[in-house]
C-alpha positions as CSV (number, residue, x, y, z in Angstrom):
1,M,-186.2,328.4,138.2
2,Q,-187.4,331.5,136.5
3,N,-184.2,332.6,134.9
4,S,-181.4,331.1,132.9
5,R,-179.1,331.2,136.0
6,T,-181.2,328.9,137.9
7,I,-181.4,326.4,135.0
8,C,-177.7,326.5,134.6
9,V,-177.1,325.7,138.4
10,T,-179.6,323.0,138.4
11,A,-178.0,321.4,135.3
12,Q,-174.7,321.4,136.8
13,K,-175.8,320.0,140.2
14,L,-177.7,317.2,138.3
15,G,-175.2,316.5,135.8
16,I,-177.6,316.7,132.9
17,P,-177.8,319.0,129.9
18,K,-179.4,322.6,130.4
19,S,-181.7,321.8,127.4
20,T,-183.1,318.8,129.4
21,V,-183.9,321.0,132.5
22,S,-185.3,323.7,130.4
23,F,-187.8,321.1,128.6
24,L,-188.9,319.6,131.9
25,F,-189.4,323.0,133.3
26,Q,-191.5,324.2,130.3
27,M,-193.5,320.8,130.5
28,A,-194.3,321.4,134.2
29,L,-195.4,324.9,133.7
30,S,-197.8,323.7,130.9
31,H,-199.8,321.7,133.5
32,G,-200.1,324.5,135.9
33,E,-198.5,325.1,139.3
34,A,-200.9,323.0,141.2
35,K,-200.0,320.0,139.0
36,V,-196.3,320.6,139.6
37,A,-196.8,320.4,143.3
38,E,-198.4,317.2,143.1
39,S,-196.0,315.8,140.6
40,I,-193.1,316.4,143.1
41,Q,-194.7,313.9,145.4
42,L,-195.0,311.2,142.8
43,P,-192.6,308.0,142.8
44,D,-190.0,308.1,140.2
45,T,-191.6,305.6,137.8
46,Q,-195.1,307.7,137.7
47,L,-193.0,310.7,137.4
48,M,-191.3,309.4,134.4
49,E,-194.5,308.4,132.7
50,T,-195.8,312.0,133.4
51,F,-192.9,313.7,131.6
52,Y,-192.2,310.8,129.0
53,P,-195.5,309.0,128.4
54,P,-195.2,305.8,126.5
55,T,-195.4,305.9,122.9
56,T,-197.5,303.4,120.6
57,K,-195.4,301.3,118.2
58,A,-195.3,302.5,114.7
59,Y,-195.6,298.9,113.4
60,Q,-198.3,296.3,114.3
61,E,-196.9,293.3,115.9
62,P,-198.1,289.9,114.5
63,D,-199.3,287.2,116.8
64,W,-196.0,285.2,116.8
65,V,-197.5,282.3,118.6
66,E,-200.1,281.8,116.1
67,V,-197.6,282.3,113.2
68,H,-195.4,279.6,114.8
69,K,-198.4,277.1,115.0
70,K,-199.4,277.8,111.4
71,L,-195.9,277.4,110.2
72,A,-195.9,273.7,111.3
73,R,-198.6,272.9,109.0
74,R,-198.0,271.3,105.6
75,N,-197.1,273.7,102.7
76,V,-197.4,276.7,105.0
77,T,-194.4,279.3,104.5
78,L,-193.4,282.4,106.1
79,K,-194.1,284.4,102.8
80,L,-197.7,283.0,102.9
81,L,-198.1,284.1,106.6
82,Y,-196.7,287.4,105.8
83,D,-199.1,288.1,103.0
84,I,-201.9,287.4,105.4
85,Y,-200.5,289.5,108.0
86,K,-199.9,292.5,105.7
87,S,-203.6,292.2,104.3
88,Q,-204.9,292.3,108.0
89,V,-202.8,295.1,109.7
90,V,-204.5,298.3,110.6
91,R,-201.3,300.3,111.1
92,S,-198.0,300.3,109.2
93,A,-197.0,296.6,108.3
94,Y,-193.4,295.2,108.6
95,T,-191.5,294.6,105.5
96,Y,-191.0,290.8,104.7
97,T,-187.4,290.9,105.8
98,S,-188.2,292.7,109.2
99,F,-191.1,290.0,109.5
100,C,-188.7,287.1,109.3
101,R,-186.2,288.8,111.3
102,R,-188.7,289.6,114.2
103,Y,-190.1,285.8,113.9
104,S,-186.5,284.7,114.3
105,E,-185.9,287.0,117.3
106,W,-189.2,285.7,118.9
107,R,-187.9,282.1,118.5
108,Q,-184.6,282.8,120.2
109,T,-186.4,284.7,123.0
110,N,-188.7,281.6,123.6
111,G,-186.0,279.0,123.3
112,L,-187.0,277.7,119.9
113,G,-183.9,279.1,118.1
114,V,-183.1,277.6,114.7
115,P,-181.2,274.3,115.1
116,N,-177.5,274.0,114.1
117,G,-177.0,273.6,110.4
118,N,-178.8,275.1,107.6
119,V,-182.4,273.6,107.9
120,Q,-185.2,274.7,110.2
121,A,-187.0,271.8,111.6
122,I,-190.8,271.6,110.7
123,P,-192.9,268.7,111.8
124,G,-193.4,266.1,109.3
125,E,-191.4,267.8,106.7
126,R,-188.2,265.8,106.3
127,M,-186.7,262.3,106.7
128,E,-182.9,261.8,106.2
129,I,-181.2,258.3,105.5
130,D,-177.7,257.1,105.4
131,F,-175.6,254.0,106.3
132,A,-173.4,253.9,109.5
133,G,-169.7,253.6,108.8
134,D,-169.0,250.8,111.5
135,N,-170.1,247.1,110.7
136,L,-172.2,244.8,112.7
137,K,-171.2,241.1,113.0
138,W,-173.1,237.7,113.0
139,I,-172.0,234.3,112.6
140,D,-173.5,231.9,109.9
141,P,-174.2,228.2,110.3
142,N,-170.7,227.4,109.0
143,C,-169.3,229.4,111.9
144,D,-168.0,232.0,109.6
145,V,-168.3,235.7,110.8
146,Q,-170.3,237.8,108.4
147,R,-170.5,241.7,108.4
148,A,-173.6,243.7,108.2
149,R,-174.1,247.4,107.5
150,L,-176.6,249.6,109.7
151,F,-179.1,251.6,107.9
152,I,-180.4,254.8,109.8
153,A,-183.2,257.0,109.1
154,V,-184.1,260.1,111.2
155,L,-187.1,262.5,111.2
156,L,-185.7,265.9,111.3
157,Y,-188.2,267.5,113.9
158,S,-188.5,264.9,116.6
159,N,-185.3,263.1,115.8
160,L,-187.1,259.7,115.9
161,T,-184.7,257.2,114.7
162,Y,-185.1,253.8,112.8
163,A,-182.2,251.4,112.4
164,E,-182.0,248.1,110.5
165,A,-179.0,245.8,109.5
166,F,-178.5,244.7,106.0
167,S,-175.8,242.5,104.4
168,N,-174.7,245.3,101.9
169,E,-175.5,248.9,100.7
170,K,-177.0,247.8,97.4
171,Q,-179.9,249.5,96.0
172,Q,-182.4,246.8,97.3
173,S,-181.1,247.4,100.8
174,W,-181.7,251.2,100.6
175,I,-185.1,250.6,99.3
176,S,-186.1,248.1,101.9
177,G,-184.6,250.3,104.6
178,I,-186.7,253.2,103.5
179,V,-190.0,251.2,103.1
180,H,-189.6,249.7,106.7
181,A,-188.6,253.1,108.2
182,L,-191.9,254.6,106.8
183,E,-193.9,251.8,108.3
184,Y,-192.2,252.2,111.6
185,F,-192.8,255.8,111.8
186,G,-196.5,255.2,110.6
187,G,-196.6,258.0,107.9
188,T,-194.8,259.7,105.1
189,P,-192.8,262.9,105.4
190,Q,-192.9,265.5,102.6
191,V,-189.2,265.4,101.6
192,L,-186.7,262.5,101.6
193,V,-183.0,263.7,102.0
194,M,-180.5,261.2,100.5
195,D,-176.9,260.6,100.4
196,N,-175.1,260.6,97.1
197,A,-174.5,256.9,97.0
198,K,-174.4,255.2,93.6
199,A,-177.3,253.2,94.5
200,L,-179.5,256.3,94.9
201,V,-178.1,258.8,92.6
202,K,-177.1,258.6,89.1
203,H,-175.0,261.7,88.8
204,S,-174.2,264.0,91.7
205,S,-174.4,267.7,91.3
206,W,-173.6,270.8,93.2
207,Y,-177.2,271.8,93.1
208,E,-179.4,268.8,92.7
209,G,-178.3,265.1,92.0
210,D,-179.9,263.0,89.3
211,V,-181.9,260.5,91.4
212,Q,-182.1,256.8,90.3
213,Q,-185.3,255.7,88.6
214,T,-186.2,253.1,91.4
215,E,-185.9,255.8,94.0
216,C,-188.2,258.2,92.0
217,S,-190.8,255.5,91.8
218,L,-190.6,254.8,95.4
219,C,-191.1,258.5,96.2
220,N,-194.0,258.7,93.8
221,H,-195.7,255.8,95.4
222,Y,-195.5,257.6,98.8
223,D,-196.0,261.0,97.5
224,I,-192.5,262.2,98.8
225,E,-190.2,264.6,97.2
226,P,-186.7,263.0,96.6
227,R,-183.7,265.3,97.4
228,A,-180.0,264.4,97.0
229,C,-177.7,266.5,99.3
230,Q,-174.7,268.3,97.8
231,P,-171.4,266.2,97.6
232,R,-169.2,266.5,100.6
233,R,-171.7,268.6,102.4
234,P,-172.9,266.4,105.4
235,K,-174.5,269.4,107.1
236,H,-177.2,269.2,104.5
237,K,-178.1,266.0,106.2
238,N,-177.1,266.8,109.7
239,R,-179.8,265.0,111.7
240,V,-178.8,261.7,110.2
241,E,-175.2,262.3,110.6
242,A,-176.0,262.9,114.3
243,G,-178.1,259.7,114.2
244,V,-175.4,257.7,112.8
245,G,-173.0,258.8,115.4
246,L,-175.6,258.1,118.1
247,A,-176.3,254.6,116.6
248,Q,-172.6,253.7,116.5
249,R,-172.3,254.6,120.1
250,Q,-175.5,253.3,121.6
251,I,-176.2,250.2,119.3
252,I,-173.1,249.0,117.8
253,A,-170.5,250.0,120.6
254,A,-173.0,249.1,123.5
255,M,-173.6,245.5,121.9
256,V,-169.8,245.0,121.9
257,L,-169.3,246.5,125.5
258,E,-172.2,244.4,126.9
259,R,-170.8,241.3,125.0
260,T,-174.1,240.7,123.5
261,P,-174.1,237.1,122.0
262,M,-173.4,237.2,118.2
263,A,-176.4,236.8,116.2
264,R,-177.0,233.4,114.3
265,D,-178.5,235.1,111.2
266,L,-179.5,238.5,110.0
267,D,-183.0,238.4,111.3
268,H,-181.6,237.5,114.9
269,L,-179.2,240.5,114.4
270,N,-182.0,242.8,113.6
271,E,-183.9,241.6,116.8
272,Q,-180.8,242.7,118.9
273,V,-180.6,245.9,117.0
274,K,-184.4,246.6,117.6
275,A,-184.1,246.1,121.3
276,K,-181.3,248.6,121.5
277,L,-183.0,251.1,119.3
278,E,-186.0,251.0,121.6
279,E,-183.9,252.1,124.5
280,L,-182.4,254.9,122.4
281,I,-185.7,256.4,121.4
282,D,-187.3,256.0,124.8
283,A,-184.5,257.8,126.7
284,P,-184.7,261.4,127.4
285,F,-182.7,263.8,125.3
286,T,-179.2,264.7,126.7
287,A,-177.3,267.9,126.7
288,T,-180.5,269.9,125.9
289,E,-183.4,271.5,127.9
290,R,-185.8,268.9,126.7
291,S,-187.1,266.4,129.2
292,S,-189.0,264.4,126.9
293,A,-187.8,261.4,124.7
294,R,-187.8,261.2,121.0
295,R,-190.8,258.9,120.9
296,Q,-192.8,261.1,123.1
297,M,-192.0,264.3,121.2
298,F,-192.8,262.5,118.0
299,E,-196.3,261.3,119.3
300,D,-197.1,264.8,120.9
301,E,-195.8,267.1,118.2
302,E,-194.9,265.4,114.8
303,R,-197.2,262.1,114.2
304,E,-200.2,264.2,113.2
305,Y,-198.4,266.1,110.4
306,L,-197.1,262.8,108.6
307,G,-199.0,261.9,105.4
308,R,-200.8,258.7,105.3
309,L,-199.2,255.4,104.0
310,P,-200.6,253.8,100.9
311,R,-202.5,250.4,101.4
312,Q,-199.8,248.5,99.7
313,A,-196.1,248.9,100.4
314,F,-193.8,249.7,97.6
315,S,-191.9,246.8,96.3
316,P,-189.8,247.1,93.2
317,L,-190.0,244.2,90.6
318,D,-187.2,242.6,89.1
319,I,-188.4,240.5,86.3
320,R,-185.9,238.2,84.4
321,V,-186.1,235.1,82.1
322,F,-184.1,232.0,83.0
323,V,-183.6,228.6,81.5
324,V,-184.4,225.8,84.0
325,D,-181.5,223.7,84.8
326,R,-181.3,219.7,84.8
327,G,-182.1,219.9,88.6
328,H,-185.4,221.7,87.5
329,C,-184.2,224.9,89.3
330,V,-183.6,228.4,88.4
331,R,-180.4,230.2,89.9
332,I,-180.6,233.7,90.9
333,S,-177.3,235.5,90.2
334,G,-176.0,237.6,93.0
335,D,-177.0,235.7,95.9
336,G,-176.5,232.3,94.2
337,H,-179.7,230.5,95.6
338,R,-181.6,228.0,93.5
339,Y,-185.3,227.7,93.3
340,S,-187.2,224.6,92.0
341,T,-189.8,224.3,89.4
342,P,-192.0,221.4,88.4
343,P,-189.9,218.7,86.8
344,E,-191.6,219.2,83.2
345,Y,-190.0,222.7,82.9
346,T,-186.4,221.3,82.8
347,D,-184.4,223.0,80.0
348,K,-187.3,225.3,79.3
349,R,-187.4,229.0,79.4
350,V,-189.6,230.6,82.4
351,S,-190.1,234.1,83.6
352,V,-189.0,234.9,87.2
353,T,-190.3,238.0,89.2
354,I,-188.0,238.9,92.1
355,T,-189.3,240.9,95.0
356,D,-187.7,241.8,98.4
357,D,-189.2,238.6,100.1
358,K,-190.6,236.5,97.4
359,I,-189.8,234.5,94.2
360,Y,-192.5,233.9,91.6
361,I,-192.0,231.7,88.5
362,Y,-194.3,231.9,85.6
363,D,-194.7,229.8,82.4
364,L,-193.3,232.1,79.7
365,D,-196.0,231.1,77.2
366,S,-199.2,231.2,79.3
367,W,-198.0,233.4,82.3
368,V,-199.4,230.9,84.7
369,K,-197.6,230.9,87.9
370,I,-196.1,227.6,88.3
371,A,-194.0,228.2,91.6
372,E,-193.7,230.5,94.5
373,H,-190.8,230.6,97.1
374,K,-189.8,232.6,100.0
375,R,-186.6,234.6,99.0
376,Y,-183.5,233.7,100.8
377,K,-180.5,236.0,101.1
378,N,-178.0,234.3,103.3
379,V,-174.5,234.0,102.0
380,Q,-173.8,230.6,103.5
381,G,-175.8,227.5,104.1
382,N,-178.3,225.6,102.1
383,K,-178.9,227.3,98.6
384,T,-181.3,225.0,96.9
385,H,-184.9,225.5,97.9
386,L,-187.6,223.0,96.8
387,L,-191.4,223.3,96.1
388,T,-193.5,222.2,99.0
389,N,-196.5,221.9,96.6
390,T,-195.9,221.3,93.0
């Protein structure tokens, strides 16, 4: 191989360019003839490393496992982690765009790809709420069939689901459902993603809806950011949409197919819903590589990232002034129930404070509490409730 003719013949026999043969020949000669003889006896892999030694990367690779763990913390973003990475690198650092792309590739390689939709799941970040489209049924004491709506709340990361039946989709039902869901989860997320229902949003917007004042007060009480999704964009709350479909199949349809006895009131109906809900969240995920259940995933990976619940649950106050009727009762408009007062207040004005589960009646002049009742919401049956102690 000491002339150009030998190089041409070798290149033709091997089917490689003459420049490659000449390059390898010159490199072999640079190591000496004795080194060439030893190299011929080496396996192909070592021979390749001799002629083409591995090169070091121009960019310093971040510790993606550590990046992924830190990203799960509250208020930590990729931009913040990139700034830390850039300040610590010894060699050239990735640009922010390349940093995000490399992290996305690492997630895909390790089976942690971004979920379907436009939202990346972060533990403890979001809770999404909605009502199911199908009705539940229960029977009142007069044997009339009543319909109930199923409230659904889902934590975005673990898909832990909460369900509760309400008689309607009014604002009070939304508020009660949110409060009960937070108590069920045992903590608060950072963001509450809600539908554009009139009870929740004053005016819907393509960018950000104007949330009702009561919902704002609730979110301030629990230190949560309210966020209304865009109109006609269910993918912005895709987890709860999937949870609604699952609840309609695993709770509503299952109760029908199993011929579950029809509930005698709303409380009894919620006992039946809770039993089905427990089966749902304790069952392993289907059609995925996960073998754990929603509850187990929540306990292992998400619970610690939820915020603390305040000592007292949120309860919106509805304060009204009524005139006590001749039966020394006040009638609450909407549900039609009457609550008694001491007889001496007949035809007098009183102040009534209405909460989700209590009715408080006060003397309008002295603001002394004169009566307290459990609040009833049933549509049928007895609607006059007398004081046990006056």
